[in-house]
C-alpha positions as CSV (number, residue, x, y, z in Angstrom):
1,M,74.3,-18.7,12.5
2,Q,76.5,-15.7,11.5
3,F,77.2,-12.6,13.7
4,F,78.5,-9.1,12.8
5,D,80.2,-6.2,14.6
6,A,78.8,-2.7,14.7
7,N,80.3,-1.9,11.2
8,G,78.6,-4.9,9.6
9,N,81.8,-7.0,9.4
10,P,81.8,-10.7,10.3
11,L,82.7,-11.0,14.0
12,A,85.6,-13.4,13.6
13,G,86.7,-15.0,16.9
14,G,83.6,-13.5,18.6
15,L,82.3,-15.1,21.8
16,L,78.6,-16.0,22.3
17,Y,77.5,-16.6,25.9
18,T,74.2,-18.5,26.4
19,Y,72.2,-18.3,29.6
20,A,68.7,-19.1,30.8
21,A,66.4,-16.2,30.1
22,G,66.5,-13.4,32.7
23,T,69.6,-14.8,34.4
24,V,73.3,-15.4,34.0
25,N,72.9,-19.1,34.6
26,P,74.6,-20.9,31.7
27,L,72.2,-22.8,29.5
28,V,73.5,-25.3,26.9
29,T,73.1,-25.2,23.1
30,Y,74.0,-27.8,20.6
31,T,76.0,-28.2,17.4
32,D,73.4,-30.5,15.7
33,F,69.6,-30.6,15.3
34,G,69.4,-33.9,17.2
35,A,70.9,-32.3,20.3
36,F,73.6,-34.9,20.6
37,T,76.7,-32.6,20.8
38,P,76.7,-29.6,23.2
39,N,78.4,-26.4,22.3
40,S,81.1,-24.8,24.5
41,N,79.9,-21.8,26.5
42,P,80.9,-19.4,25.3
43,I,80.7,-20.4,21.7
44,V,83.8,-19.3,19.7
45,L,82.9,-18.0,16.3
46,D,85.0,-18.9,13.2
47,S,86.7,-16.6,10.8
48,R,83.4,-15.8,9.1
49,G,81.7,-15.0,12.5
50,E,79.7,-18.2,12.2
51,A,78.7,-21.1,14.5
52,S,76.3,-24.0,14.5
53,V,73.8,-23.1,17.3
54,W,70.7,-25.3,18.0
55,V,68.7,-24.4,21.0
56,A,66.6,-26.6,23.4
57,D,63.0,-26.2,24.3
58,S,63.7,-23.2,26.6
59,D,64.0,-19.4,26.6
60,Y,67.5,-18.0,26.4
61,Y,69.5,-14.8,27.3
62,F,72.4,-14.2,24.8
63,E,75.5,-12.0,25.2
64,L,77.8,-11.4,22.2
65,K,81.4,-10.2,22.8
66,N,84.3,-9.7,20.4
67,S,87.5,-11.6,20.7
68,S,88.9,-9.0,23.2
69,G,85.8,-9.5,25.5
70,S,84.1,-6.2,24.6
71,L,80.3,-6.5,24.7
72,Q,78.6,-6.1,21.3
73,W,75.0,-6.7,22.2
74,T,72.6,-8.6,24.5
75,A,69.2,-10.3,23.8
76,D,66.8,-11.8,26.3
77,N,63.8,-14.2,26.1
78,I,65.0,-15.8,22.9
79,S,62.6,-18.6,22.0
80,A,63.1,-21.2,19.3
81,G,59.4,-21.6,18.7
82,L,58.6,-25.2,17.6
83,T,62.0,-26.9,17.6
84,T,63.1,-30.1,16.1
85,L,63.6,-31.4,19.6
86,Q,60.0,-30.6,20.5
87,I,58.8,-32.3,17.4
88,H,60.9,-35.4,18.0
89,N,59.6,-35.6,21.6
90,S,55.9,-35.0,20.8
91,S,53.3,-37.7,21.1
92,S,52.2,-39.4,17.9
93,K,49.0,-39.2,15.9
94,L,48.8,-42.1,13.4
95,I,45.9,-40.9,11.2
96,P,45.5,-37.2,10.5
97,V,42.1,-35.6,9.8
98,D,41.3,-32.8,7.4
99,A,41.6,-29.9,9.8
100,D,45.1,-30.9,11.1
101,E,47.8,-28.3,10.2
102,F,51.4,-28.7,9.1
103,V,54.2,-26.1,9.2
104,L,56.3,-25.6,6.1
105,L,59.0,-23.1,4.8
106,D,57.7,-21.5,1.6
107,S,60.4,-21.4,-1.1
108,A,58.3,-18.9,-3.1
109,T,58.6,-16.3,-0.3
110,S,62.2,-16.6,0.8
111,F,61.4,-19.7,3.0
112,S,59.0,-17.8,5.3
113,T,57.0,-19.9,7.6
114,K,53.6,-21.0,6.3
115,K,51.0,-23.6,7.2
116,T,48.9,-26.1,5.3
117,T,46.2,-28.6,6.1
118,W,45.8,-32.3,5.6
119,T,43.0,-31.5,3.2
120,N,45.4,-29.5,1.0
121,I,48.0,-32.3,1.1
122,K,45.5,-34.9,0.0
123,S,44.2,-32.7,-2.8
124,T,47.8,-32.1,-4.0
125,I,48.7,-35.8,-4.0
126,A,45.5,-36.7,-5.9
127,A,46.2,-34.0,-8.5
128,I,49.8,-35.2,-9.1
129,Y,48.6,-38.9,-9.3
130,S,45.9,-38.0,-11.8
131,A,48.4,-36.0,-14.0
132,V,50.9,-38.8,-14.0
133,S,48.7,-41.8,-14.4
134,G,45.6,-40.5,-16.2
135,S,43.5,-41.9,-13.4
136,T,41.3,-40.1,-10.9
137,L,41.4,-40.5,-7.1
138,V,37.9,-40.3,-5.6
139,G,37.8,-40.3,-1.8
140,D,35.1,-40.2,0.8
141,N,36.4,-36.9,2.2
142,T,36.3,-38.1,5.8
143,G,40.0,-37.5,6.4
144,G,42.5,-40.2,7.2
145,V,45.0,-42.0,5.1
146,L,44.2,-42.4,1.4
147,W,43.5,-46.0,0.5
148,T,42.9,-47.9,-2.7
149,T,40.1,-50.4,-3.2
150,V,42.3,-52.6,-5.3
151,Q,42.2,-56.0,-3.5
152,G,45.0,-56.1,-0.9
153,A,45.0,-52.3,-0.9
154,I,48.1,-50.2,-0.4
155,A,48.3,-47.2,2.0
156,W,49.1,-44.1,-0.1
157,L,51.1,-42.0,2.4
158,Y,52.4,-44.5,5.0
159,N,52.6,-48.3,5.1
160,F,50.6,-48.8,8.3
161,T,50.8,-52.6,8.3
162,S,49.0,-52.7,11.7
163,V,46.0,-50.8,10.4
164,T,43.1,-52.7,8.8
165,V,42.6,-51.2,5.3
166,P,39.0,-50.1,4.7
167,T,37.6,-51.2,1.3
168,N,35.6,-48.0,0.6
169,Y,38.0,-45.0,1.1
170,L,39.3,-44.6,-2.3
171,Q,38.2,-45.6,-5.8
172,I,40.6,-45.4,-8.6
173,A,38.7,-44.4,-11.7
174,N,39.5,-45.5,-15.3
175,L,41.2,-48.7,-14.1
176,P,39.5,-52.0,-14.8
177,Q,36.2,-51.8,-12.8
178,T,34.3,-54.5,-11.1
179,Q,32.3,-56.5,-13.7
180,N,29.1,-54.8,-14.6
181,I,26.4,-57.4,-14.4
182,L,24.1,-55.4,-16.7
183,P,24.0,-56.0,-20.4
184,N,23.8,-53.7,-23.4
185,T,24.3,-50.5,-21.4
186,N,25.2,-48.4,-24.5
187,W,21.9,-49.6,-26.1
188,Q,23.7,-51.0,-29.2
189,L,21.3,-53.9,-29.9
190,W,17.5,-53.5,-30.3
191,S,16.8,-56.8,-32.1
192,L,13.1,-57.4,-31.4
193,L,12.0,-54.0,-32.2
194,T,10.5,-52.4,-35.3
195,K,11.4,-49.0,-36.7
196,Q,10.0,-45.6,-35.8
197,T,10.5,-42.0,-36.8
198,K,13.5,-40.6,-34.9
199,V,12.5,-38.6,-31.8
200,K,13.3,-34.9,-31.6
201,A,16.3,-33.8,-29.6
202,D,14.1,-32.5,-26.8
203,G,12.3,-35.8,-26.6
204,S,8.9,-34.2,-27.0
205,G,7.8,-36.3,-30.1
206,A,8.7,-37.5,-33.5
207,Q,10.9,-35.5,-35.8
208,T,9.3,-33.8,-38.8
209,V,9.6,-35.8,-42.0
210,I,11.8,-34.1,-44.6
211,S,10.2,-33.1,-47.9
212,C,12.5,-33.4,-50.9
213,T,11.8,-31.8,-54.3
214,G,14.0,-34.2,-56.2
215,F,17.3,-36.1,-56.4
216,T,20.2,-36.9,-58.7
217,I,19.2,-39.9,-60.9
218,N,20.9,-43.2,-61.5
219,N,23.3,-42.7,-58.7
220,N,24.6,-44.9,-55.8
221,T,25.2,-41.7,-53.7
222,P,22.5,-39.4,-54.9
223,T,21.9,-35.8,-53.6
224,F,18.4,-35.0,-52.4
225,T,17.3,-31.4,-52.6
226,T,15.1,-29.8,-49.8
227,T,14.4,-26.4,-48.3
228,N,14.4,-27.7,-44.7
229,T,16.7,-30.4,-43.4
230,Q,15.0,-30.2,-40.0
231,E,17.1,-31.9,-37.2
232,L,18.9,-34.2,-39.7
233,K,22.6,-34.7,-39.2
234,V,25.4,-36.7,-40.7
235,G,25.3,-40.3,-39.7
236,D,21.5,-40.5,-39.3
237,L,19.5,-43.3,-41.0
238,V,16.6,-42.3,-43.2
239,E,14.1,-44.2,-45.3
240,I,13.3,-42.7,-48.7
241,T,9.6,-43.1,-49.7
242,G,6.9,-41.5,-51.9
243,G,6.4,-40.8,-55.6
244,G,7.0,-44.4,-56.5
245,F,10.7,-44.2,-55.3
246,Y,12.7,-47.3,-55.1
247,W,16.4,-48.2,-55.1
248,N,17.2,-49.9,-58.4
249,Y,19.4,-53.0,-57.8
250,S,21.0,-54.6,-60.8
251,G,20.0,-58.2,-60.9
252,V,17.5,-58.1,-58.0
253,V,14.6,-60.4,-58.6
254,G,11.1,-59.4,-57.5
255,A,9.9,-56.2,-55.7
256,P,12.6,-53.7,-54.6
257,P,13.6,-54.5,-51.0
258,T,13.1,-52.1,-48.1
259,T,16.1,-50.5,-46.5
260,C,17.4,-47.5,-44.7
261,V,20.3,-45.5,-45.9
262,R,22.9,-43.4,-44.0
263,I,23.3,-39.6,-44.4
264,A,26.8,-39.0,-45.7
265,G,26.7,-35.2,-46.1
266,I,24.4,-32.3,-45.5
267,V,24.1,-28.7,-46.7
268,A,21.7,-27.2,-44.2
269,N,18.3,-26.5,-45.7
270,I,19.6,-27.2,-49.2
271,S,20.5,-30.8,-49.7
272,F,21.8,-34.1,-48.2
273,I,23.6,-37.1,-49.6
274,V,23.1,-40.8,-49.0
275,R,24.6,-44.1,-50.1
276,A,22.6,-47.1,-51.1
277,P,23.6,-50.7,-50.3
278,F,24.4,-53.6,-52.7
279,G,25.2,-51.2,-55.6
280,G,21.6,-49.8,-55.7
281,V,21.0,-46.6,-57.6
282,S,18.3,-43.9,-57.5
283,P,15.6,-44.1,-60.2
284,A,16.0,-42.7,-63.7
285,I,13.4,-40.0,-63.1
286,S,13.6,-37.4,-60.3
287,V,10.4,-37.0,-58.3
288,A,9.3,-35.4,-55.0
289,V,10.0,-37.8,-52.1
290,T,10.2,-37.8,-48.3
291,A,13.0,-38.8,-46.1
292,T,12.1,-40.1,-42.7
293,P,14.8,-40.2,-40.0
294,T,14.6,-43.7,-38.4
295,V,15.5,-45.4,-35.2
296,P,14.4,-48.7,-33.5
297,S,11.0,-48.6,-31.9
298,N,9.1,-50.6,-29.3
299,T,5.8,-50.0,-31.0
300,G,3.7,-53.1,-31.3
301,L,5.9,-55.2,-29.0
302,L,5.2,-53.6,-25.7
303,V,2.7,-56.4,-24.8
304,N,5.8,-58.4,-23.9
305,G,7.6,-55.4,-22.2
306,Q,10.4,-55.6,-24.7
307,S,13.1,-52.9,-24.6
308,A,16.7,-52.8,-25.7
309,D,18.1,-56.4,-25.7
310,G,18.5,-57.7,-22.1
311,W,16.1,-55.1,-20.7
312,S,12.4,-54.9,-20.1
313,Q,10.1,-52.0,-19.5
314,A,6.5,-51.0,-18.6
315,T,4.3,-51.5,-21.6
316,T,3.1,-47.9,-21.4
317,L,6.6,-46.3,-21.9
318,S,8.2,-45.2,-25.1
319,T,11.9,-45.7,-25.4
320,W,14.5,-45.1,-28.1
321,P,18.3,-44.9,-28.7
322,D,19.4,-41.2,-28.7
323,D,22.6,-39.8,-30.3
324,F,22.0,-36.1,-30.1
325,A,25.0,-34.2,-28.6
326,S,22.7,-32.3,-26.3
327,N,21.7,-35.6,-24.6
328,S,25.0,-37.3,-24.6
329,Y,26.8,-38.5,-21.5
330,A,30.6,-38.7,-21.1
331,G,32.0,-42.1,-21.9
332,S,28.8,-43.5,-23.5
333,I,28.0,-44.2,-27.1
334,R,24.4,-43.1,-26.8
335,A,21.7,-42.7,-24.2
336,M,18.2,-44.3,-24.0
337,G,15.5,-41.8,-24.3
338,I,12.3,-42.5,-22.3
339,R,8.9,-40.8,-22.5
340,K,6.3,-41.6,-19.9
341,G,2.9,-42.8,-21.1
342,I,0.8,-42.6,-18.0
343,I,0.7,-40.6,-14.7
344,A,1.5,-43.7,-12.5
345,E,5.0,-44.8,-11.8
346,E,6.6,-46.8,-14.7
347,N,10.0,-48.5,-14.9
348,V,12.8,-49.9,-17.1
349,Y,14.4,-52.9,-15.5
350,F,16.8,-55.8,-15.7
351,T,16.1,-59.3,-14.5
352,V,19.0,-61.5,-13.4
353,A,18.7,-64.8,-15.3
354,E,17.6,-67.7,-13.2
355,N,20.9,-69.6,-14.0
356,D,23.0,-66.6,-12.8
357,I,21.2,-65.8,-9.5
358,Y,23.6,-68.1,-7.6
359,R,26.4,-65.6,-8.3
360,Y,24.8,-63.0,-6.1
361,R,23.0,-64.9,-3.3
362,G,24.3,-63.8,0.1
363,R,26.3,-60.9,-1.4
364,T,25.8,-57.1,-1.7
365,L,24.9,-55.4,-4.9
366,T,25.3,-51.7,-5.8
367,Y,23.4,-50.2,-8.7
368,G,24.2,-46.8,-10.1
369,I,22.7,-44.8,-12.9
370,N,23.0,-41.5,-14.7
371,V,19.7,-39.8,-15.6
372,N,18.9,-36.4,-17.1
373,Q,15.3,-35.4,-16.9
374,T,14.5,-32.8,-19.6
375,I,10.7,-32.5,-19.4
376,Q,8.9,-32.4,-16.1
377,S,5.2,-31.5,-15.8
378,G,4.7,-32.1,-12.1
379,A,6.7,-32.8,-8.9
380,G,7.6,-36.4,-9.8
381,T,11.1,-37.3,-10.8
382,W,12.9,-40.7,-10.6
383,R,14.6,-43.1,-8.4
384,I,16.3,-46.6,-8.7
385,G,15.9,-49.8,-6.7
386,I,17.3,-53.3,-6.1
387,Y,14.9,-56.2,-5.4
388,D,15.0,-59.7,-4.3
389,N,12.0,-61.8,-3.4
390,V,13.0,-62.2,0.3
391,N,14.0,-58.6,1.2
392,G,11.8,-56.7,-1.3
393,W,12.7,-53.4,-2.9
394,R,15.4,-51.1,-1.5
395,Y,15.4,-47.6,-3.1
396,S,17.7,-44.7,-3.7
397,A,16.8,-41.1,-3.0
398,S,14.8,-39.4,-5.7
399,G,16.4,-37.5,-8.5
400,T,16.4,-33.7,-8.6
401,G,14.5,-33.4,-11.9
402,V,14.6,-30.8,-14.6
403,S,15.9,-28.0,-12.3
404,L,19.3,-29.7,-12.2
405,G,19.8,-29.2,-15.9
406,A,22.3,-32.1,-16.3
407,Y,22.8,-35.8,-15.8
408,Q,22.6,-36.8,-12.1
409,F,24.2,-39.9,-10.6
410,L,22.4,-41.9,-8.0
411,S,23.2,-45.3,-6.5
412,V,21.6,-47.8,-4.1
413,T,23.3,-50.6,-2.2
414,A,21.4,-53.7,-0.9
415,P,22.3,-57.1,0.4
416,I,20.8,-60.0,-1.5
417,S,19.3,-62.8,0.5
418,A,21.1,-66.2,0.4
419,S,17.8,-67.8,-0.5
420,A,16.7,-65.3,-3.2
421,T,15.3,-66.8,-6.4
422,I,14.4,-63.5,-8.1
423,I,16.6,-60.4,-8.5
424,Y,15.7,-57.1,-10.3
425,V,17.4,-53.7,-10.7
426,S,15.1,-51.0,-11.9
427,L,14.8,-47.3,-12.9
428,F,11.5,-46.0,-11.7
429,L,9.9,-42.9,-13.4
430,S,7.5,-41.1,-11.1
431,G,6.7,-38.1,-13.2
432,T,3.6,-37.6,-15.2
433,T,2.5,-38.4,-18.8
434,N,5.0,-37.1,-21.5
435,D,7.8,-36.4,-19.0
436,V,11.1,-37.2,-20.7
437,Y,14.3,-38.7,-19.3
438,Y,17.6,-39.8,-20.7
439,H,19.3,-42.9,-19.2
440,A,23.1,-43.6,-19.6
441,L,25.5,-46.3,-18.6
442,P,23.6,-48.1,-15.9
443,T,26.0,-50.1,-13.8
444,C,25.5,-52.8,-11.2
445,V,28.5,-54.4,-9.4
446,V,29.1,-56.8,-6.6
447,G,30.1,-54.9,-3.5
448,S,29.1,-51.8,-1.5
449,Y,30.8,-49.0,-3.5
450,L,30.3,-47.6,-7.0
451,S,31.3,-44.1,-8.1
452,Q,30.0,-42.2,-11.0
453,E,33.4,-42.3,-12.7
454,N,33.3,-46.1,-12.7
455,C,30.0,-46.5,-14.5
456,G,30.7,-48.2,-17.8
457,Q,30.1,-51.1,-20.2
458,N,32.2,-54.2,-19.9
459,I,34.9,-54.0,-22.6
460,N,34.6,-57.6,-23.9
461,E,30.9,-57.9,-23.5
462,T,28.8,-60.3,-25.5
463,I,25.3,-59.0,-26.0
464,R,22.8,-61.9,-26.4
465,A,20.0,-61.0,-28.7
466,G,16.4,-61.6,-27.6
467,N,15.9,-63.4,-30.9
468,H,17.6,-63.7,-34.2
469,W,17.1,-60.6,-36.4
470,N,16.9,-60.3,-40.1
471,P,17.6,-57.1,-42.1
472,P,14.7,-56.8,-44.5
473,M,16.8,-56.5,-47.6
474,M,18.8,-59.5,-46.8
475,T,15.9,-61.8,-45.9
476,P,15.3,-62.9,-48.6
477,L,18.0,-61.6,-50.9
478,A,17.6,-62.6,-54.6
479,I,20.3,-61.0,-56.8
480,T,22.7,-61.7,-59.6
481,I,26.3,-60.7,-58.8
482,S,27.5,-59.8,-62.3
483,A,31.0,-59.1,-63.6
484,A,30.2,-55.4,-63.2
485,Y,30.9,-55.9,-59.5
486,S,34.4,-57.1,-59.9
487,L,36.7,-56.6,-56.9
488,G,39.8,-58.0,-58.5
489,A,41.6,-61.2,-57.6
490,G,38.8,-63.2,-59.3
491,L,36.2,-62.0,-56.8
492,Y,32.9,-60.2,-57.4
493,G,30.6,-58.5,-54.9
494,F,29.9,-55.5,-52.7
495,L,32.2,-53.7,-50.2
496,A,31.4,-51.7,-47.1
497,Q,27.8,-52.8,-46.6
498,D,26.3,-50.8,-43.7
499,L,24.8,-53.3,-41.2
500,E,23.2,-50.6,-39.1
501,A,21.4,-49.1,-42.1
502,L,20.4,-52.6,-43.5
503,S,19.0,-53.6,-40.1
504,M,17.0,-50.4,-39.8
505,G,19.1,-49.4,-36.8
506,Q,18.8,-52.6,-34.8
507,C,22.5,-53.1,-34.6
508,H,24.7,-50.1,-33.9
509,K,27.8,-49.5,-36.0
510,S,30.1,-49.6,-32.9
511,I,29.6,-53.4,-32.7
512,H,32.8,-55.4,-33.6
513,A,31.2,-58.6,-34.8
514,V,27.9,-60.4,-35.0
515,K,26.9,-64.1,-35.1
516,A,25.5,-64.9,-38.5
517,K,23.9,-67.7,-40.4
518,I,23.7,-67.7,-44.2
519,E,21.3,-69.9,-46.1
520,L,22.0,-69.9,-49.9
521,T,20.2,-71.4,-52.8
522,T,21.7,-71.1,-56.3
523,P,21.7,-73.3,-59.5
524,T,25.6,-73.0,-59.6
525,V,27.5,-75.9,-58.1
526,G,31.0,-75.1,-56.7
527,A,30.3,-71.4,-56.0
528,L,31.5,-69.7,-52.8
529,L,29.7,-66.9,-51.1
530,L,32.1,-65.2,-48.6
531,T,31.8,-62.5,-46.0
532,S,34.5,-60.4,-44.4
533,T,35.6,-57.0,-43.1
534,G,37.0,-54.6,-45.7
535,F,38.6,-56.1,-48.8
536,N,42.1,-55.4,-50.0
537,T,43.2,-58.4,-52.2
538,M,43.2,-60.6,-49.0
539,T,46.1,-58.9,-47.3
540,T,44.1,-57.1,-44.6
541,T,40.9,-59.0,-44.5
542,T,39.3,-60.9,-41.6
543,F,36.8,-63.5,-42.9
544,G,33.4,-64.3,-41.6
545,P,31.0,-67.2,-42.4
546,E,31.1,-68.6,-46.0
547,V,28.8,-70.9,-47.9
548,G,29.9,-73.4,-50.6
549,T,27.4,-75.0,-53.0
550,Q,27.8,-78.7,-53.5
551,V,24.3,-79.4,-54.8
552,A,22.3,-77.1,-57.1
553,N,19.0,-75.5,-56.0
554,V,19.1,-76.7,-52.4
555,V,19.7,-74.7,-49.3
556,N,23.4,-74.6,-48.4
557,V,24.3,-73.2,-44.9
558,G,27.3,-71.4,-43.4
559,Q,27.5,-69.8,-40.0
560,G,30.0,-68.1,-37.7
561,M,31.0,-64.7,-36.4
562,L,30.9,-62.0,-39.0
563,P,33.6,-59.4,-38.2
564,L,32.8,-55.8,-38.9
565,S,35.2,-53.0,-40.0
566,P,35.7,-50.1,-37.6
567,D,32.9,-48.2,-39.3
568,G,30.4,-51.1,-38.8
569,T,30.5,-52.4,-42.4
570,F,31.1,-55.8,-43.9
571,S,31.8,-57.1,-47.4
572,I,30.1,-59.9,-49.3
573,Y,31.4,-61.5,-52.5
574,T,31.8,-64.6,-54.6
575,N,34.3,-66.4,-56.7
576,T,31.8,-66.9,-59.5
577,S,31.1,-64.1,-62.0
578,G,27.4,-63.8,-62.7
579,L,26.4,-65.9,-59.7
580,V,22.6,-66.1,-59.6
581,I,21.3,-66.2,-56.0
582,T,17.8,-67.3,-56.2
583,N,17.3,-67.1,-52.5
584,A,19.5,-66.2,-49.6
585,T,18.6,-65.4,-46.0
586,F,20.8,-63.8,-43.4
587,D,20.0,-64.5,-39.7
588,F,21.8,-62.5,-37.1
589,D,22.0,-63.1,-33.4
590,T,24.5,-62.3,-30.6
591,V,26.9,-59.4,-31.0
592,V,30.3,-58.9,-29.4
593,L,32.1,-55.7,-28.5
594,S,35.8,-56.7,-28.8
595,S,37.7,-58.0,-31.8
596,S,39.5,-60.4,-29.4
597,E,36.2,-62.2,-28.9
598,I,35.7,-63.0,-32.6
599,S,35.9,-66.7,-33.2
600,N,34.3,-69.0,-35.7
């Protein structure tokens, strides 16, 4: 503290007398905040009129005199407020709650006294952590110490080793999550399904087929002219038909094969560009044709309840993979569109395999899902549930419905009986006929907690196909690979073949690799048919299965994992110029989502 005379000059050598309030009974002060060393009384000020004065938990009467003993001023009932000594001697509270208040000196307002709450402190810590780590802290907002659900959790603010750490107070998002037991949650494989016209962005029905007046002839990347491109966008798959149109493949034997092609460019309501596989070109005469946007369909297979691979559904539902931005969900590749077929409740569900049920018996499962209902004709919305054949169904609350106008996350937690032999998780749709829903990143984990931020697909997932699937153009494939298709280095063939387009959309381009079996018949002995990612004179190529012919005109087989380039394409080529392939079939099966999982 510093003291001054009446002229504003430091009171050098001044004397400060300290008494109990309202009396002249001396009352001690201290030189330190811990109250260990008492001051003299009076306190003698230094040459700057200063002294270190710490008061006790009492009210004081002060008299200030100069060095000659002349009174300068008096002050009574001086209170220190909340002193360090008071704080030190206060009782303890181990775990604060949101409403608790803390005193601070605000540096932005000349260190004036301010208060803050435990809620504010938690929010500030969470924001700093998120900014530094790129992760998000998600608490249960009940107050108390922030905890992490990482096994053997760490207390965030204090290391209370005597406190039992709860397992559900804090989830750290964007860190490796608990294994999602659900497959194919980005709907990347629809192997048992046929094709259908792509559904409109609002889900109300099929898109309008695009009428084209003509196209550039004899071209591998022809431009088609039209006055209305409808909802077509770059990346869509279309099937070109009508007017006797076919892709002309040099060396192809027999009828022109069926395939989809990908939209490579669009000028709205004027034209669009596609690229044909295996060197195919448009016909020599331009005619009017139609372009049908195409996605996988469950039409004709619903008797078995088939849906995206790994999933089943009510036979009355229509489902499809949807990639419109208006229906997208953060962190997902695409959503599953669902349109109800009847008034009664319908469902899309996953059945735990019989040989996996042991993993979950006697444990707790939590199932979470993100759903956006976009068409709602009545009061019905949706809900989710977990089932085992001992406890029956346990359900979540019902979704809000169309009025929410966005994706909604719901979850349900249920213990699984130790003697269960059947386990399902399911999305139930309780609306009426033609109600539309979009379903993204369903996630089911072991344990009692799942946040919306932790919904996601397993990074290294292997999606097992319901059956092997065969792109129409590649089963069978009968073609002559002529010298015109030279790739250099003594190899001949085709680069950047679009597997999603060839498979009519069954296998999404985000897949890293697919299990493949090639059966090759050729009259040429000693030929090799090779597959790989992109081709760059062997320096940056990852090879897939290959077939060598040791006997003419018999089936030769090669199989293994076929790696795909980042754009979902692969290359196929041979060491024999003019190789005549009289018959080749390509059977595809399981797909993997990580290049680290690729192994032949």
